[in-house]
N, C-alpha and C positions, 0 to 999 in steps of 0.2 A: 388502640382504644384507651390510651393513657389519658387521664384527666377529663373524661367526658361524663361518665355516669355520676361521679361524686359531685360535679358542678350542678348537674340536673337535680340531684337530691338536695343540695344546699339551697338552690333557688326555690324548690318546692317548700322547704322548711321556712325560708324567709317569707314566702307568701302566706303560709299558715300562721306565722307569728304576727304578721301585719293584720290578718283577718281576726286574730284573737283580740286585738285592740277594740274591735267594733262589734263582734258577735257576743251576745250575752251568755255568760257562763252560769247565770242563775238569776233569780228574781226575788226581790223583797215584796212580800204581800202583807200590807198593813190592813188590819181589820179594825174599824172604829165601831165599838159596840153601840154607842148612843145613836149613831146615824145609820148603822147597818151598811156602811160603805166599804168597798174593797179598793185599795190603791196598790197598783202593781208597778214597781220600779225595777228596771233591768240593771243587772250588775255586769258591767263590761270592764275591760282592762283599763280604759281611759278614765272612767268615772270612779275608780277606787283609789285614786291618789298615787303617791309615790311608791307605795308598797308593791304595785304591779308595773308601773311605768318604768321604773329603773331597771329591774331584772329583764323585762322584755326588751327594752332598748339596748341593754348590754349584750343580750343574746343575739339580737339583730346585728349589732356592730361586729361581734366576733364571727358571725356567719359570713358577713360581707367581706371581712378581712380574710377569712378562710378561702373564699372563692378566689381571691387574688393572690393567695400565697401558695400557688401550685408548684413553685420551684423547690420549696422545702416541704416534702411530704410529711416528715415528722412534725414540723411546726403546724402543718395543716391538721394533722390528727389531734394535736394538743388543743388547737382552737375549737375543733369539733367537740372534743370532750368537755372543754370549758363551757361551750354553748349548751351542751346537754345538761350539765350541772345547773346552769342558770334556769333552764326550762324546768328542771326538777324542782327548783326553788319556787318558781311561779306556780307549779302544780300544788306544792305544799300550801302556798298562800291561798289559792283557790279553794282547796279542801278546808282550810281553816275558816274562810269566809262562809262557806256553805254549811259547816257543821257547828260553828260557835254560835251563830245566830246573833240577833241584835235585840237590844232592850230599849224601851221607851220610858220616859219618866212619867208619862200619863198612864194610869192603870186601865183606862178605857181603851187603849190602843194595844192590840196584840200583833206582833210582827213575827212572821215565819219566813224562812228562806227555802226556796225550792230550786231544784236543778234545772239549768237552762240548756245544757248540751254543748256550750262553747268550750268547755274544758277538754272536750275530746280533740280539739285542735292542738292542744299541747301534746297529747298522746301521739297524734299523727305526726307532729313535728319531731318528736323523739324517735319515732320509727324511721322517719326520713333521715335524721342524723345518723341513725344506726346504719342505714344503707350507704350513706356517704362515708362513714368510717370503714365499712367493709370494702368500698371502692378504692379508698386510699391504700388500705392494706393489700389489696390485690395488685395495685400498681407497684407497691414496694416489692412484693414478691416477684413480679414480672421483671422489674429492673434488676433485682439480685440475680435472677436466672440469666439475664442478658450479660451481666458482668461475669458470671462463671463461664460463659461460653467463649469469652475472649481469650 
């Protein structure tokens, strides 16, 4: 069972991060006092600029490299940890966007930010990476026990 479960976990994490690009993690709700209109704009990974595109893309790259670096288990673990740190940075940016809020120069416009739920994809990806890390560690223990038996 060497190198099967962690590959599955890594593929799941890759899918979750790709979905994060498109699923809204929050919404900007603009209220225009004069017209009484509400404008709702989704906040996704793609429409927030480089602050989320770069770390998500780098985490995807490290996860893809980790899938193909199965011959070096310690290198694979390092790539998984690096990817988890990048996802943690993405989560920090998402929390900042949702809590800092936005300001408009027009006093007639009130902007508030609400939770959209797409940020949970980051948590699910972190849990999947944890499972991949445990799978690699189990393989390392298994290989060490085989080496002791010789």
